[in-house]
C-alpha positions in Angstrom: 72.8 118.1 110.5 73.4 114.4 111.3 77.0 113.1 111.1 77.8 109.6 112.4 81.4 108.4 112.8 82.2 104.7 113.5 85.6 103.4 114.6 86.0 100.1 112.8 89.7 99.8 113.2 92.8 101.3 114.9 90.7 101.9 118.0 92.8 101.0 121.1 95.1 99.2 118.6 97.8 100.4 116.2 96.9 98.7 113.0 93.7 98.1 111.0 92.9 101.8 110.4 89.3 102.2 109.2 86.7 104.9 110.0 83.1 105.0 108.7 81.5 108.4 108.0 77.7 108.6 107.4 76.4 112.1 106.4 74.1 113.6 103.8 72.8 110.2 102.8 76.3 109.2 101.9 78.5 106.5 103.4 82.3 106.6 103.0 85.4 105.1 104.6 88.6 106.8 105.6 91.3 104.1 105.2 90.8 100.4 104.9 93.7 98.9 106.7 95.0 95.4 107.6 95.3 94.3 111.2 98.8 93.0 112.0 98.6 92.4 115.8 98.2 88.7 116.4 95.3 89.0 118.8 93.3 91.0 116.2 94.1 89.0 113.0 90.6 87.4 113.1 89.1 90.8 112.3 90.8 90.7 108.8 88.5 87.6 108.1 85.3 89.2 109.3 82.7 90.6 106.9 82.6 94.4 106.8 80.1 96.0 109.3 78.4 97.9 106.4 77.6 96.4 102.9 80.6 97.4 100.8 78.3 98.2 97.8 76.8 101.0 99.9 80.1 102.8 100.4 80.5 105.7 98.0 84.2 106.2 98.4 87.3 105.3 100.3 89.5 108.3 101.2 93.1 106.8 101.6 95.6 108.7 103.8 98.6 106.7 102.6 100.0 103.4 101.4 101.1 101.6 104.5 99.5 98.2 104.7 97.7 98.9 108.0 95.9 101.7 106.2 95.3 100.2 102.7 95.8 96.5 103.1 92.1 95.4 103.3 91.0 97.1 100.1 91.1 93.8 98.1 88.6 92.2 100.5 86.3 95.3 100.3 86.3 95.1 96.5 85.8 91.4 96.6 82.7 91.9 98.7 81.1 94.4 96.4 82.7 97.9 96.7 82.7 99.7 93.4 83.2 103.4 94.4 86.2 105.6 94.1 89.4 105.2 96.0 90.6 108.8 96.5 94.2 109.6 97.3 97.3 111.4 96.1 99.1 110.2 93.0 102.2 108.9 94.9 99.9 107.0 97.3 98.0 105.5 94.4 101.2 104.2 92.7 102.7 102.9 96.0 99.5 101.3 97.1 99.2 99.3 93.9 102.8 98.0 94.5 102.0 97.1 98.1 98.7 95.4 97.5 100.1 93.2 94.8 103.0 92.2 97.0 100.7 91.6 99.9 98.4 89.4 97.8 101.3 87.4 96.6 102.5 86.8 100.1 99.0 85.9 101.2 98.9 83.2 98.5 102.4 81.9 99.3 101.8 81.9 103.1 98.4 80.0 102.7 100.0 77.4 100.5 103.0 76.9 102.9 100.7 76.7 106.0 98.5 74.2 104.3 101.4 71.9 103.6 102.9 72.3 107.0 99.7 71.7 108.9 99.0 68.6 106.8 102.5 67.4 107.6 102.0 68.1 111.3 98.5 66.7 111.4 96.9 69.9 112.8 94.9 73.0 111.8 95.7 76.6 112.4 93.4 79.2 113.9 92.5 80.7 110.4 91.5 79.2 107.1 94.3 77.8 105.0 93.3 80.0 102.1 94.7 83.5 101.2 93.0 86.4 102.8 92.8 87.7 99.3 94.5 86.8 96.0 96.6 88.6 93.4 93.4 88.7 91.2 91.5 90.4 94.1 94.3 93.0 94.4 94.3 93.6 90.6 90.5 94.3 90.8 91.3 97.3 93.1 93.6 99.1 90.7 91.0 100.6 88.3 89.2 102.2 91.2 91.9 104.6 92.1 91.1 108.3 91.7 94.3 110.4 92.2 94.0 114.0 93.4 96.5 116.8 94.1 97.4 118.2 97.5 95.4 121.2 98.6 92.8 121.0 95.9 89.2 120.4 97.2 87.4 117.3 95.7 83.7 116.7 95.9 82.8 113.3 97.4 79.0 113.9 97.0 76.7 116.9 97.2 77.6 118.7 100.5 80.7 116.6 101.2 84.2 117.9 100.3 87.6 116.6 101.0 91.0 118.3 100.9 94.3 116.3 101.2 97.2 118.0 103.0 100.8 116.8 103.2 101.3 114.7 106.3 105.1 114.5 106.1 105.0 110.8 107.0 105.7 108.9 103.9 105.8 110.0 100.2 102.2 111.0 99.2 100.8 110.7 102.8 97.9 112.9 103.7 95.9 114.4 106.4 92.3 114.7 105.1 90.0 117.6 106.0 86.4 116.5 105.4 83.8 119.2 105.3 80.1 118.4 105.5 77.6 121.1 104.6 73.8 121.2 104.7 71.8 124.3 104.1 73.6 127.0 106.2 75.3 124.5 108.6 78.9 123.3 108.1 81.1 120.8 110.1 84.7 119.8 109.5 86.6 116.7 110.6 90.3 116.2 110.2 91.6 112.6 109.9 95.3 112.8 110.7 96.4 109.5 109.2 99.9 109.0 110.4 101.5 112.3 111.4 105.1 112.9 110.3 107.9 114.6 112.1 109.6 118.0 111.9 113.1 118.4 110.5 113.4 114.9 109.1 115.2 113.8 106.0 113.6 113.5 102.6 110.1 114.9 103.2 108.6 118.3 104.2 107.2 118.9 107.7 103.6 118.0 108.4 100.8 120.4 107.7 99.5 122.3 110.7 95.8 123.4 110.9 94.3 126.4 112.6 90.6 125.7 112.6 88.4 122.5 112.7 85.5 121.1 114.6 86.5 117.5 115.2 89.8 115.6 114.9 90.6 111.9 114.6 94.3 111.6 115.3 96.9 109.0 115.8 98.8 108.3 119.0 101.3 105.5 118.1 104.1 107.3 120.1 101.8 109.4 122.3 103.5 108.2 125.4 107.2 109.0 124.6 109.7 111.3 122.9 112.0 110.2 120.1 115.7 110.8 119.9 116.9 113.6 117.5 118.5 113.2 114.0 122.0 113.6 115.3 121.5 110.8 117.8 120.1 108.5 115.1 123.3 108.9 113.1 125.5 108.3 116.1 123.5 105.2 117.2 123.5 103.7 113.7 127.2 104.3 113.3 128.0 102.6 116.6 125.8 99.6 115.7 127.7 99.2 112.4 131.1 99.5 114.0 130.2 97.0 116.7 129.0 94.6 114.1 132.3 94.8 112.2 134.1 94.2 115.5 132.0 91.1 116.2 132.3 89.8 112.6 128.6 89.3 112.2 125.8 90.4 110.0 123.2 93.2 110.7 119.7 92.0 109.9 117.2 94.9 109.6 113.4 94.2 109.4 112.2 97.3 107.7 109.0 98.6 106.1 109.5 99.0 102.3 107.9 102.5 102.4 109.8 105.4 103.9 111.7 103.5 106.6 113.9 101.7 104.0 114.5 105.0 102.2 115.3 106.9 105.3 117.7 104.2 106.5 119.5 104.3 103.2 119.7 108.1 103.6 121.5 107.7 106.9 123.8 105.0 105.7 124.7 107.1 102.6 125.5 110.2 104.7 127.5 108.3 107.3 129.5 106.7 104.5 130.1 110.0 102.9 131.3 111.4 106.2 133.6 108.5 106.8 131.9 107.6 110.1 131.3 103.9 109.3 133.6 101.3 107.6 132.9 100.4 104.0 129.7 98.4 104.3 127.9 96.3 101.8 124.2 96.9 102.1 121.7 94.5 100.6 118.2 95.8 100.0 116.4 92.4 99.8 113.0 93.8 99.1 111.6 94.0 95.5 108.8 96.1 96.9 111.3 98.6 98.4 113.2 98.7 95.2 110.0 99.6 93.2 109.1 102.2 95.8 112.5 103.8 95.4 111.7 104.3 91.7 108.4 106.1 92.7 110.4 108.3 95.1 112.6 109.3 92.2 109.6 110.2 90.0 108.1 112.4 92.7 111.3 114.1 93.8 109.6 117.5 93.6 107.7 116.5 96.7 111.0 116.2 98.7 112.1 118.8 101.2 114.7 121.5 100.3 117.8 119.6 101.5 116.9 116.4 99.7 116.1 118.3 96.4 119.6 119.8 96.6 121.2 116.4 97.2 119.4 115.0 94.2 120.5 118.0 92.0 124.1 117.3 93.0 123.7 113.7 91.9 124.1 112.5 95.5 121.3 109.9 95.8 120.7 107.7 98.9 118.9 105.4 96.5 122.0 104.7 94.5 125.5 104.7 96.1 128.6 102.5 96.2 128.0 99.5 98.4 124.2 99.4 97.9 123.1 96.1 96.3 119.5 95.6 95.1 118.3 92.0 95.6 115.2 91.1 93.6 115.1 87.4 92.9 114.6 84.6 95.5 117.9 83.0 94.3 119.8 86.2 94.9 118.2 86.4 98.4 119.2 82.9 99.2 122.8 83.5 98.1 123.2 86.1 100.9 123.5 83.2 103.3 126.9 82.3 101.7 128.5 85.8 102.2 131.4 85.9 104.7 132.1 89.0 106.8 129.9 91.7 107.9 127.0 93.0 105.7 123.7 94.7 106.4 120.6 93.0 105.0 117.4 95.1 104.9 114.2 93.1 104.3 110.5 93.1 104.9 108.2 92.8 106.6 108.9 95.5 109.1 107.3 93.7 112.0 108.7 90.3 110.9 105.1 89.0 110.2 106.1 87.6 106.8 108.4 88.0 103.8 112.1 87.4 103.3 113.1 88.8 106.7 112.0 85.5 108.3 114.5 83.5 106.4 117.3 85.9 107.3 116.3 85.7 110.9 116.4 81.9 110.7 120.0 82.1 109.5 121.2 84.8 111.8 119.2 85.1 115.0 120.9 82.2 116.8 124.4 83.5 116.0 125.9 85.6 118.9 128.1 87.6 116.5 125.1 88.9 114.6 122.8 91.9 115.2 119.1 92.2 114.6 118.4 95.9 114.3 114.8 97.2 114.6 114.2 100.6 113.1 110.4 100.8 113.3 107.5 100.2 115.6 106.7 96.6 116.5 103.0 96.1 117.3 102.0 93.9 120.2 101.7 90.2 119.3 104.0 90.4 116.3 107.2 88.3 115.9 109.3 91.6 115.9 107.7 92.6 119.2 108.5 89.2 120.8 112.1 89.5 119.8 112.4 93.2 120.9 110.8 92.3 124.3 113.6 89.9 125.0 112.2 86.5 124.2 114.8 83.7 124.7 113.4 81.8 121.7 110.9 82.6 119.0 108.8 80.5 116.7 109.7 81.0 113.0 108.2 78.9 110.2 107.0 76.3 112.7 110.2 75.8 114.7 111.5 77.4 117.9 114.8 79.3 117.3 117.0 80.4 120.2 117.7 84.2 120.2 121.4 84.7 120.7 122.1 87.6 118.4 122.4 91.1 119.8 119.1 93.0 119.6 119.3 96.7 118.9 116.6 99.3 118.4 116.7 102.9 117.0 113.6 104.6 118.1 114.2 107.9 116.3 114.0 106.4 112.9 110.2 106.2 113.2 108.3 108.3 110.7 105.6 108.8 113.3 105.3 111.9 115.4 106.1 111.5 119.1 104.2 113.0 122.0 105.8 116.4 121.6 105.3 116.4 117.8 101.6 115.5 118.3 101.2 118.4 120.7 103.0 120.8 118.2 100.6 119.7 115.5 97.7 120.8 117.6 99.3 124.0 118.7 97.7 126.5 116.3 94.1 125.5 116.8 91.8 128.4 117.6 89.1 128.2 118.7 89.6 124.8 120.3 88.0 121.8 118.5 84.7 120.4 119.8 86.3 117.0 120.4 89.5 115.0 119.6 89.3 111.2 119.1 92.6 109.5 119.8 93.2 106.4 117.8 95.9 104.3 116.1 97.9 103.5 119.3 98.0 100.8 121.8 95.4 101.4 124.5 98.1 102.4 127.1 99.8 104.9 124.8 96.5 106.4 123.6 95.2 106.9 127.2 98.5 108.4 128.3 98.4 110.8 125.4 94.8 111.8 126.2 95.7 112.7 129.7 98.8 114.6 128.5 96.8 116.5 125.9 94.1 117.5 128.4 96.6 118.7 130.9 98.5 120.7 128.4 95.6 122.2 126.4 92.3 121.5 128.1 90.9 120.1 124.8 88.2 117.5 125.2 89.4 114.2 124.1 88.5 110.5 124.2 89.9 107.1 123.2 87.1 105.3 121.3 86.7 101.6 121.5 86.5 99.1 118.6 83.1 99.4 116.9 82.1 102.5 118.8 79.8 104.9 117.0 79.4 108.5 117.8 77.1 111.3 116.5 79.0 114.4 116.0 76.2 116.7 117.1 
């Protein structure tokens, strides 16, 4: 049996998740994600390492842009196979790709005008990475499947999608390759969720597998618990009221926005924060909220009970949904303390940049990070303490208070990752540690080997291994 696995993304980096599997005369991809770290953006423009028309299927773990965001380029270059994922993932990915394509077009147009005005050229072409038409061409290729039901990819290759507990519809994919009497299994973890978190069930745990490709985003640290998250958020809100400034929250539209609303709703219900006007300035997050409502049967027990009692964190007094550009601009005129939640989560584009321009230089305001900020992104520069940052071509002094709540991440931390591996018996043949900055991945590999004795490695970008 001959199985080749190539690491075409998220190898010693956090974003750009993409793994190529070649087995039984079949070529398939697991994920097809967009790079978001500045130093790796050029990879988004490169041609795929294998002709897209030769790829039989893409198995999609979930709808975050760094896992699905390069699908329009794959289709544009000739892919015509199935995109296999859960139903919520299919619905949310469609929303995210269309939004991403629109932003790509707008960003290219803006940069072209600005560079012309400044008499210079940027490092990348002043054209969209892909267009709305490219994104629309992806939509007919989705092939939704249910959790826990085997699906045949090709003769001798079967996939089963298990709940990852990360975002709505997220999956861990167990791929089984069979030939004659031989059989090998590989688990692709996607992004692993956390235990005892709001809204979604705990991640699925496996007991037996030959090979694992697993994430390590937070493999070098431990998160704070749910109680501490509520306390931290309440303190930040109270401090902002005392200072008289706004709270600007860069947030991913998928899961992070919903979980933040959950905490704000419960804190308000318990009287632990002042009456706060919350503006969800993200048409994409608003649409995703609607998908969450449609798939509420996938929530955990506590969240289902809340919804039955008509207590929804997606609709509460003080929550304002901002959809149009005009509505978004009008937020600049509001006096007093409000919270504005907008994308993108790493400040790489979208409406959050405009809100940062209007608030980051005001000492009474707070910029609150509630998610991971990859190296090289604007969000990471702000979080690392930059005295000024470049936004829309101009340097802006950073005078606002900068806050960060680590525990709101939907990613498993070091201890969660170890727990996810705790029931494996016998031990897997090998674990490939991906989807983390090189330092975090290498620290987790050492931690894992010390705790379990499992054989593990941190593959490099483009590395190809034979699983025999």
